[in-house]
C-alpha positions in Angstrom: -3.3 155.5 -109.0 -0.5 157.6 -108.5 -2.0 160.1 -106.3 0.1 162.6 -104.4 -0.5 161.2 -100.7 -1.5 164.0 -98.2 0.3 163.9 -94.8 -1.8 164.1 -91.5 -0.7 167.9 -91.3 -2.2 168.5 -94.5 -5.2 166.7 -93.6 -5.4 168.3 -90.1 -6.0 171.3 -92.3 -8.7 170.4 -94.1 -10.6 169.3 -91.1 -9.8 172.5 -89.7 -11.6 174.3 -92.5 -14.5 172.0 -92.6 -15.3 173.0 -89.0 -15.2 176.1 -89.6 -17.4 176.4 -92.4 -20.0 173.5 -90.9 -19.8 176.0 -87.7 -20.5 178.7 -89.4 -23.7 177.5 -91.1 -24.7 175.3 -88.3 -25.2 177.4 -85.3 -27.9 175.6 -83.2 -26.9 171.9 -81.1 -29.4 170.0 -83.3 -28.3 170.8 -86.6 -24.9 170.2 -85.2 -25.4 167.1 -83.9 -27.1 166.0 -87.3 -24.3 167.1 -89.2 -22.0 164.6 -86.7 -24.3 162.2 -86.9 -24.0 161.8 -90.8 -20.0 162.5 -91.1 -20.1 159.3 -88.8 -22.2 157.2 -91.0 -20.2 158.1 -93.9 -17.2 157.1 -92.0 -18.7 153.8 -91.4 -19.8 153.7 -95.1 -15.7 153.7 -95.8 -15.0 151.2 -93.0 -17.3 149.0 -94.5 -15.8 149.0 -97.7 -12.1 148.6 -96.2 -13.1 145.7 -94.2 -14.5 143.7 -97.0 -11.9 144.3 -99.3 -9.3 145.5 -97.3 -8.7 149.0 -98.6 -10.6 152.0 -98.6 -10.0 156.2 -99.3 -7.9 156.4 -95.9 -7.9 160.0 -96.6 -11.5 160.6 -96.9 -11.8 157.8 -93.7 -9.1 160.4 -91.8 -11.0 163.6 -92.5 -14.5 162.4 -91.8 -13.4 161.1 -88.2 -11.2 164.1 -87.3 -13.8 166.8 -88.5 -16.7 164.9 -86.4 -14.3 165.0 -83.5 -13.6 168.5 -83.6 -17.2 169.7 -84.2 -18.0 167.4 -81.0 -15.5 169.9 -79.0 -17.3 172.3 -80.4 -20.9 171.1 -79.8 -20.0 171.0 -76.1 -20.4 174.6 -75.8 -23.7 174.5 -77.4 -24.8 171.7 -75.0 -27.5 172.5 -72.4 -28.7 170.3 -70.1 -31.5 168.6 -71.8 -28.9 168.0 -74.5 -26.5 166.6 -72.2 -27.7 162.8 -72.8 -27.5 162.9 -76.2 -24.3 164.7 -76.3 -23.1 161.9 -73.9 -24.3 159.1 -76.2 -22.9 160.5 -79.4 -19.7 160.8 -77.5 -20.0 157.1 -76.5 -20.3 156.2 -80.4 -17.6 158.2 -81.7 -15.3 156.5 -79.1 -16.4 153.3 -80.2 -14.8 153.8 -83.3 -11.6 154.6 -82.1 -10.2 151.5 -82.9 -11.5 151.5 -86.3 -9.6 155.2 -86.8 -6.3 153.9 -85.8 -6.2 151.3 -88.5 -7.0 153.8 -90.8 -4.3 156.3 -89.5 -2.2 153.5 -89.7 -2.3 153.1 -93.6 -2.4 156.9 -94.2 1.3 156.8 -95.6 1.2 153.4 -97.5 1.0 153.4 -101.1 -2.7 153.2 -102.1 -4.3 152.8 -105.2 -8.2 153.7 -104.2 -10.2 157.0 -103.8 -13.9 157.4 -103.8 -13.7 160.1 -106.0 -11.2 161.7 -108.4 -11.5 164.9 -110.3 -11.2 165.5 -114.0 -7.4 166.1 -114.2 -6.8 162.9 -112.3 -9.3 161.1 -114.3 -7.3 162.3 -117.5 -4.0 160.8 -116.3 -5.4 157.5 -115.7 -6.8 157.4 -119.0 -3.3 157.9 -120.6 -1.5 155.5 -118.3 -3.7 153.0 -117.2 -6.5 150.7 -118.7 -10.0 152.3 -117.8 -13.6 151.7 -117.9 -16.0 154.5 -117.8 -19.7 154.3 -116.8 -22.0 156.7 -117.9 -24.6 156.5 -115.3 -27.5 158.8 -117.1 -30.4 158.3 -119.4 -29.7 157.3 -123.0 -30.6 160.5 -124.3 -28.3 162.1 -122.2 -25.5 160.0 -122.8 -26.3 160.6 -126.6 -26.6 164.2 -126.5 -23.0 164.1 -124.9 -20.4 162.0 -122.8 -17.0 161.9 -122.4 -14.8 161.1 -125.6 -13.4 157.7 -124.6 -13.1 154.1 -126.3 -14.0 152.3 -123.2 -17.1 154.2 -122.0 -20.6 152.4 -121.7 -23.9 153.6 -120.8 -26.1 152.5 -117.7 -29.3 153.4 -117.2 -30.4 154.4 -113.5 -33.8 153.0 -114.4 -32.6 149.7 -115.4 -30.3 149.4 -112.3 -32.6 150.2 -109.5 -35.2 147.6 -111.6 -32.4 144.9 -110.5 -32.4 143.1 -106.7 -29.4 144.0 -104.5 -27.9 140.4 -105.1 -27.9 140.7 -108.7 -24.5 140.3 -110.8 -22.3 141.8 -114.0 -24.1 139.1 -115.7 -27.3 140.6 -115.5 -26.1 144.3 -116.4 -24.9 142.2 -119.5 -28.4 142.1 -120.7 -28.7 145.6 -120.8 -26.3 146.7 -122.9 -25.6 146.6 -127.1 -23.1 144.5 -129.0 -20.4 147.2 -128.9 -20.9 148.1 -124.9 -21.2 144.5 -124.2 -17.7 143.6 -126.0 -16.3 146.3 -123.8 -18.2 145.2 -120.8 -16.8 141.6 -120.9 -13.3 143.2 -120.7 -14.3 144.4 -116.9 -11.8 142.3 -115.0 -9.4 143.5 -117.1 -9.5 147.2 -116.4 -7.5 148.5 -113.6 -9.9 151.3 -112.8 -13.5 151.4 -113.1 -15.0 155.0 -113.3 -18.7 155.8 -112.8 -20.2 159.1 -113.7 -23.4 161.4 -114.1 -24.3 164.9 -115.0 -22.8 166.8 -112.2 -22.5 165.0 -108.7 -19.8 166.4 -107.0 -17.9 169.5 -107.1 -14.6 168.2 -108.8 -12.8 167.9 -105.3 -13.6 165.0 -102.8 -13.1 167.1 -99.8 -15.4 169.7 -100.5 -17.7 166.8 -101.6 -17.8 165.9 -97.9 -19.9 169.2 -97.2 -22.3 168.6 -100.2 -23.1 165.1 -99.4 -23.5 165.3 -95.8 -27.2 165.2 -96.2 -26.7 162.3 -98.4 -25.4 159.4 -96.5 -26.0 157.0 -99.6 -24.7 158.4 -102.7 -27.0 157.4 -106.0 -24.3 155.1 -107.3 -24.4 152.7 -104.2 -27.0 150.1 -105.8 -24.7 150.5 -109.1 -21.6 149.6 -107.5 -23.1 146.9 -105.3 -23.9 144.9 -108.2 -20.6 145.3 -110.1 -18.5 143.9 -106.8 -21.4 141.2 -106.7 -19.6 137.9 -107.4 -17.1 139.8 -109.6 -13.0 140.0 -109.8 -13.2 143.5 -110.5 -9.9 144.7 -109.6 -10.3 148.0 -107.6 -14.2 149.3 -106.0 -15.7 151.8 -108.6 -14.6 154.9 -108.2 -16.6 158.6 -109.0 -15.8 161.2 -111.1 -16.6 164.3 -108.8 -18.3 167.0 -110.7 -19.6 164.6 -113.5 -19.2 165.4 -117.3 -20.1 168.7 -116.5 -16.8 169.4 -114.8 -15.5 167.4 -117.3 -16.6 169.8 -119.9 -15.6 173.2 -117.5 -12.2 171.5 -117.5 -11.4 170.7 -120.7 -13.7 172.0 -123.2 -15.8 171.0 -125.8 -13.1 168.8 -127.7 -13.2 166.6 -124.4 -16.7 165.5 -125.2 -18.5 162.7 -127.7 -21.6 165.0 -128.9 -24.5 163.3 -130.9 -26.0 166.4 -131.2 -24.6 169.5 -129.9 -20.6 170.2 -129.9 -21.4 171.3 -126.5 -23.0 171.0 -123.2 -26.1 172.9 -122.2 -25.2 173.6 -118.6 -28.2 175.4 -117.3 -30.9 173.6 -119.2 -29.4 170.3 -118.9 -28.9 170.7 -115.1 -32.5 171.1 -114.5 -33.4 168.2 -116.7 -30.9 165.7 -115.9 -31.6 166.7 -112.0 -35.7 166.1 -112.3 -34.3 162.5 -114.5 -31.9 161.3 -111.5 -34.9 162.1 -109.1 -37.0 160.7 -111.1 -35.2 157.2 -112.0 -33.8 156.7 -108.1 -35.8 155.8 -105.2 -35.0 154.8 -101.9 -34.5 151.1 -101.3 -33.1 150.1 -97.9 -32.3 146.7 -98.9 -33.1 143.7 -96.5 -29.7 142.5 -95.7 -28.3 146.0 -94.9 -31.1 146.3 -92.5 -29.7 143.3 -90.4 -26.1 145.0 -90.3 -26.3 146.4 -86.7 -23.6 148.9 -85.7 -21.1 146.8 -87.2 -19.7 146.8 -90.4 -22.1 145.4 -93.1 -20.8 141.6 -94.3 -23.0 141.5 -97.2 -22.9 142.9 -100.6 -26.5 145.1 -100.1 -26.1 148.6 -99.8 -29.0 151.4 -99.4 -29.5 154.2 -101.9 -31.1 157.4 -100.9 -33.0 160.1 -102.4 -35.1 162.4 -100.6 -38.8 161.5 -100.4 -41.7 162.5 -98.6 -42.3 159.0 -96.8 -40.0 156.2 -95.9 -41.9 152.7 -95.5 -41.3 150.2 -92.6 -37.8 149.2 -92.4 -37.1 145.9 -90.8 -35.2 145.1 -87.9 -34.3 141.8 -86.4 -35.0 139.0 -88.7 -33.0 136.9 -90.8 -34.5 135.0 -94.1 -33.8 131.1 -94.3 -32.9 130.3 -97.9 -32.9 126.4 -98.2 -31.7 126.6 -101.9 -28.7 128.9 -100.9 -28.3 130.1 -104.4 -28.7 133.6 -103.1 -26.5 135.2 -100.6 -28.1 135.0 -97.4 -28.5 138.7 -95.1 -26.1 138.5 -92.4 -27.3 138.3 -88.7 -27.1 141.1 -86.5 -23.6 141.6 -85.6 -24.5 143.2 -82.2 -27.9 142.0 -80.5 -30.6 144.6 -79.7 -32.5 142.9 -77.3 -31.2 141.2 -74.2 -31.3 137.3 -74.4 -34.0 135.7 -71.8 -31.9 134.4 -69.1 -32.6 130.7 -68.3 -33.1 129.9 -64.7 -31.8 126.8 -62.8 -34.1 123.7 -63.4 -36.5 122.7 -61.0 -39.4 120.1 -60.4 -42.7 121.0 -61.9 -45.9 119.4 -61.7 -47.0 116.5 -64.0 -48.9 117.3 -67.1 -51.5 114.5 -68.6 -54.1 113.9 -70.8 -57.4 112.7 -71.4 -57.4 112.6 -75.1 -58.4 109.1 -77.0 -55.9 109.7 -79.7 -53.0 107.5 -80.0 -50.5 106.8 -77.2 -51.5 109.9 -75.4 -48.5 111.3 -73.0 -49.2 110.1 -69.1 -46.8 110.6 -66.3 -45.6 107.0 -66.5 -44.4 107.6 -70.7 -40.7 107.7 -71.1 -38.7 109.5 -74.5 -35.5 108.7 -75.5 -33.1 110.6 -73.9 -31.7 111.6 -77.3 -32.9 115.5 -77.1 -31.6 117.1 -80.4 -32.6 113.7 -82.3 -36.0 113.5 -80.9 -37.1 117.7 -80.9 -35.5 118.1 -84.3 -36.6 115.2 -86.0 -40.0 113.8 -85.4 -42.4 113.3 -87.8 -46.3 113.4 -86.6 -49.0 113.8 -88.8 -52.1 115.6 -87.1 -55.5 114.8 -87.8 -57.8 117.0 -89.8 -60.6 117.5 -87.0 -62.8 119.2 -90.2 -61.2 122.4 -92.1 -58.7 122.6 -89.1 -55.6 122.2 -91.9 -54.9 126.1 -91.0 -53.9 124.9 -87.5 -52.1 121.9 -88.4 -49.4 123.3 -90.7 -48.6 126.0 -88.5 -48.3 123.8 -85.7 -46.1 121.9 -87.7 -44.1 124.8 -88.3 -43.5 126.0 -84.7 -42.9 122.9 -83.2 -40.0 122.7 -85.9 -38.5 125.9 -84.5 -35.7 124.9 -82.2 -35.5 127.7 -79.6 -39.0 127.3 -78.7 -38.9 123.6 -78.4 -35.7 123.6 -76.1 -37.2 126.7 -74.0 -40.3 124.6 -73.1 -38.2 121.1 -73.1 -35.0 121.9 -71.7 -33.9 118.5 -70.7 -35.2 115.5 -72.0 -35.0 112.7 -69.3 -36.4 109.4 -68.2 -39.3 111.1 -67.3 -40.6 114.1 -69.5 -42.9 115.2 -67.2 -41.0 118.2 -65.9 -42.0 121.3 -67.4 -39.4 124.6 -66.0 -41.7 126.7 -68.4 -44.4 126.8 -65.8 -42.7 129.1 -63.8 -42.4 131.8 -66.7 -46.0 131.9 -67.1 -47.5 135.3 -65.7 -51.0 134.4 -63.6 -51.4 137.9 -63.2 -51.6 139.5 -66.8 -55.1 140.1 -67.8 -54.5 139.8 -71.4 -53.1 136.1 -70.9 -55.1 133.2 -70.3 -53.1 132.3 -67.2 -51.3 129.7 -68.9 -54.1 127.5 -70.1 -53.3 127.8 -73.7 -49.7 127.6 -73.3 -50.2 124.4 -71.4 -52.0 122.8 -73.8 -49.6 123.7 -76.4 -47.0 121.9 -74.5 -49.1 119.2 -74.3 -49.7 119.0 -77.6 -46.2 118.9 -78.6 -45.6 116.1 -76.0 -48.0 113.8 -77.7 -46.5 114.6 -81.2 -42.8 113.8 -79.8 -44.2 110.5 -78.4 -46.2 109.7 -81.7 -43.6 110.0 -84.1 -44.0 108.2 -87.2 -47.5 108.2 -86.8 -50.2 111.0 -86.2 -52.2 112.3 -83.4 -55.4 114.1 -82.7 -55.2 117.4 -81.8 -58.6 117.7 -80.4 -58.3 118.7 -77.1 -55.8 121.8 -77.9 -58.0 122.9 -80.6 -61.0 123.1 -78.4 -59.3 125.0 -75.6 -57.5 127.1 -77.9 -60.8 128.0 -79.6 -62.8 128.9 -76.7 -60.0 131.4 -75.9 -60.0 132.8 -79.4 -61.5 136.1 -79.8 -65.5 135.4 -80.2 -64.4 132.1 -80.0 -63.2 132.3 -83.7 -61.1 129.1 -83.7 -63.3 126.4 -82.0 -65.6 126.3 -85.5 -65.2 123.9 -88.2 -65.1 126.7 -90.5 -62.0 127.4 -92.9 -59.6 130.0 -91.3 -56.6 131.9 -92.3 -53.5 130.1 -91.1 -51.8 133.8 -90.6 -54.3 134.8 -88.5 -54.4 131.9 -86.3 -50.7 132.2 -85.9 -51.0 135.6 -85.2 -53.2 134.8 -82.1 -51.4 131.7 -81.2 -48.2 134.1 -80.9 -49.7 136.8 -79.0 -51.8 134.5 -76.7 -48.2 132.3 -75.9 -46.8 135.8 -75.4 -49.4 137.1 -72.9 -49.3 133.9 -70.9 -45.5 134.1 -70.6 -45.0 137.8 -70.5 -43.0 138.6 -67.0 -43.8 142.1 -67.1 -46.2 143.0 -64.2 -46.8 147.2 -64.2 -49.5 149.6 -63.0 -51.5 151.6 -65.6 -49.5 154.5 -64.1 -46.1 152.9 -64.9 -47.1 151.7 -68.3 -48.4 155.3 -69.2 -44.7 156.7 -68.1 -43.2 154.2 -70.5 -45.3 154.4 -73.4 -45.6 158.4 -73.3 -42.8 160.5 -74.8 -42.3 164.2 -74.4 -41.5 166.4 -76.9 -38.6 166.9 -76.3 -37.7 163.2 -76.1 -39.4 162.9 -79.4 -37.1 165.5 -81.1 -34.1 164.1 -79.4 -34.8 160.8 -81.0 -35.1 162.4 -84.4 -31.9 163.4 -84.5 -30.1 160.2 -83.1 -28.4 158.2 -85.4 -31.1 155.3 -86.5 -29.4 152.2 -84.6 -29.1 154.1 -81.9 -32.2 155.4 -81.6 -33.8 151.8 -82.6 -32.6 150.1 -79.6 -33.7 152.6 -77.1 -37.2 152.0 -78.4 -36.7 148.6 -78.6 -35.6 148.8 -74.8 -38.5 150.5 -73.9 -40.7 148.3 -75.7 -39.3 145.6 -73.8 -40.1 147.2 -70.2 -43.7 146.4 -71.3 -42.9 142.8 -73.4 -40.6 140.7 -72.2 -40.8 136.7 -72.8 -39.4 134.4 -74.9 -42.0 134.8 -77.9 -40.8 138.5 -78.1 -37.1 137.3 -78.1 -37.1 134.5 -81.4 -40.4 136.2 -83.0 -40.8 139.3 -82.9 -38.7 142.4 -84.6 -38.8 145.9 -85.1 -40.6 147.9 -88.0 -39.4 151.8 -88.4 -41.4 154.0 -90.5 -40.7 157.7 -91.4 -42.1 160.8 -92.9 -39.7 163.4 -94.0 -40.7 166.9 -95.2 -38.7 167.5 -98.7 -38.5 171.5 -98.0 -37.7 171.8 -94.1 -36.0 168.4 -93.8 -38.4 167.5 -90.6 -38.1 163.8 -90.0 -41.5 161.9 -87.6 -40.4 158.2 -87.2 -42.1 155.5 -85.4 -40.8 152.1 -84.1 -43.3 149.4 -83.8 -42.9 145.7 -83.2 -44.3 142.9 -85.7 -44.4 139.7 -85.6 -45.5 138.5 -89.1 -44.9 140.7 -92.2 -47.2 141.2 -95.1 -45.3 141.4 -98.0 -46.7 143.3 -101.3 -46.1 141.4 -104.4 -44.2 144.3 -107.0 -45.7 144.5 -110.3 -43.1 143.5 -113.2 -43.4 144.8 -116.8 -42.1 141.5 -117.8 -44.5 139.0 -116.9 -42.3 136.1 -117.6 -39.8 137.0 -115.0 -40.3 135.4 -112.0 -41.1 137.6 -108.3 -38.8 136.3 -105.8 -39.4 136.7 -102.3 -35.8 139.2 -102.2 -38.5 141.5 -104.8 -41.3 141.3 -102.0 -38.9 142.5 -99.3 -37.4 144.9 -101.7 -41.0 146.4 -102.3 -41.9 146.6 -99.1 -39.0 148.8 -97.5 -38.8 151.2 -100.6 -40.1 154.6 -100.4 -43.5 155.4 -101.2 -43.1 158.8 -103.4 -45.4 161.1 -104.8 -44.4 163.5 -107.5 -45.7 167.1 -107.9 -47.9 169.2 -108.0 -49.5 168.3 -105.0 -52.9 169.7 -105.6 -56.4 168.5 -103.8 -59.6 169.4 -104.3 -62.2 169.6 -101.2 -65.5 167.9 -102.1 -66.7 167.0 -98.5 -67.1 168.1 -95.2 -68.5 166.2 -91.9 -69.8 168.3 -89.5 -70.5 167.5 -85.5 -72.8 169.8 -83.5 -72.6 169.0 -79.8 -70.0 167.6 -77.3 -67.5 164.8 -76.4 -70.2 162.5 -75.5 -73.5 163.5 -77.6 -74.2 165.6 -80.8 -75.4 165.7 -84.4 -73.5 165.1 -87.7 -74.5 166.8 -90.9 -72.5 167.3 -94.4 -71.3 169.7 -97.2 -70.8 167.9 -100.2 -69.8 169.6 -103.6 -71.7 168.3 -106.3 -69.3 168.3 -109.8 -72.1 168.1 -112.0 -74.1 170.7 -110.7 -71.1 172.9 -109.6 -72.3 173.9 -106.1 -72.2 172.7 -102.8 -75.0 170.9 -100.8 -75.7 170.9 -97.2 -77.4 167.4 -96.1 -79.1 167.3 -92.6 -80.4 163.8 -92.7 -83.0 164.1 -95.0 -83.2 167.6 -95.3 -81.2 169.2 -98.6 -80.1 172.5 -98.8 -78.6 173.6 -102.5 -76.5 176.1 -103.5 -74.6 176.7 -100.5 -71.9 179.3 -100.3 -68.6 178.2 -100.3 -67.4 180.3 -97.4 -69.8 178.1 -95.2 -68.0 175.0 -95.7 -65.0 175.4 -93.6 -66.8 176.2 -90.4 -65.8 175.5 -86.9 -67.9 172.3 -86.6 -65.8 170.3 -89.6 -65.0 167.2 -88.5 -63.9 165.0 -91.3 -62.6 166.7 -94.5 -62.7 164.9 -97.6 -59.9 165.8 -100.4 -59.2 164.2 -104.0 -56.0 164.9 -105.6 -56.4 166.6 -108.8 
């Protein structure tokens, strides 16, 4: 791309202009900090492209970073004592990107082809001098109504692209095209530039777009560009036409537009229509591999896509799925560990472990096991006897016994005498939520017997008796059928409580678990990665065990108001994810695990109008310890409110009495 390179002086002037516009529009600490966080995220998005493809839009990257630095200097004057921690944290975060910025700065004056966005005039030059493919990213009707007049143009509908998984490839896009478009798209590797446009995204100038995109960290083209770059030989990362087809028409007129119906664009009407279509066909999908990127630069092909929503489903942090077939690129693990690893203290002799089980070859203090630890822990194959509907337990134990981190923790060494168990020094006998080590000791004993009976089978009767007696309401001591996930939840939780190193008084726990309103507000304007790390560290002050380190992650759930943009975010730990199965219009198409994960982290959208009808009110009379309940219920068929006081019924009650000071629980129906 032959573009006029701007020098640092020109770019600095742009930064000064942006700072002036931002500071005049945003006068509070929180609003300025929010903008700086978004600017930094946009910078990180560019660095992701650079570290993956060895290029990015250097000019945009430079402006984003310097603008953020200058804004931080201005924000300092607005910082009060309650904001000092937040200011310092962001300053530190910004400083951590200084090495990335030096790379960008050193590349500024080098000839480069890629720009994140280009304007209509620059695109026209490209179309005359280079091989260019245009992708009209709108509905089929909008494309037919008007699109850029050009031979190499295809139409991809957002709803079709959004339905594809994030690891999809161009081959799956090919199935969406008609014969003529397919012939063009199959030549994609020969095009020097791929330009994507919609109706009117952007202003026509990439630097002005920074202001308009500050609240939209992830543009609506991100999922499409991710798929285009997956396993592809495309020469250059796709470029966005700033201002879309509307700006193109405004610049070059009717003659530049290919129209199926009208010779010109209906600007005002279509603006509304196209905006509605974009929101209708787009949704927020935080891809699973992107969640695992950490603060560093992503090395996966997955990118999140964001559109405003009133609810963002939980975001998952801290796990990497295992794909034995390796047909799909596995999400990369977190580059920067959020939770500190549990230190392994020096080994010391611990009391012997014996068993009274009558099963074959039980472990005794005299039993010896091979010193080849890795072969034993990773390769033993011991069956477990079904004690009567105990397959739910056996299957889970086999999986846990194959967890190398867990077995290595319980058996850090394998020697002539396999009776030294260093794990016992980690048991917390003072934890009221634990079993004082009974369940953990029994579990380790079971693992020992499984190791010793490699190649045969063993009866886990003793473990089941002890474990079942400790389960809630002795649920697992019976011989009834049970759910293996319920059992796994109980076992992981019990092992955690036995090994939890935290001993705090109720007052100390209260100080950790409860946040002040100011602290909650502060969390909301921090970068999510920073806020989640703080919350995870807070969680570790109450829960610190080997089970947390290897078997727990963090869920983020966020509510967002579409009007005032206020967000409310919660962070919770998890051990097991229950994934929904997405509905597929094509019943013949397989639903993959990736589809289920994407469905789990997708946005729950509601479309207006948001109207609800009150049809029931439960009232409470009395105080916190005693009282009486009555109810008002609207009977649709009678078109009247009725008052129910146990067996007594009052008909045709005035609607003015319904919302009263004793109203406790209100029932609404969406209409």
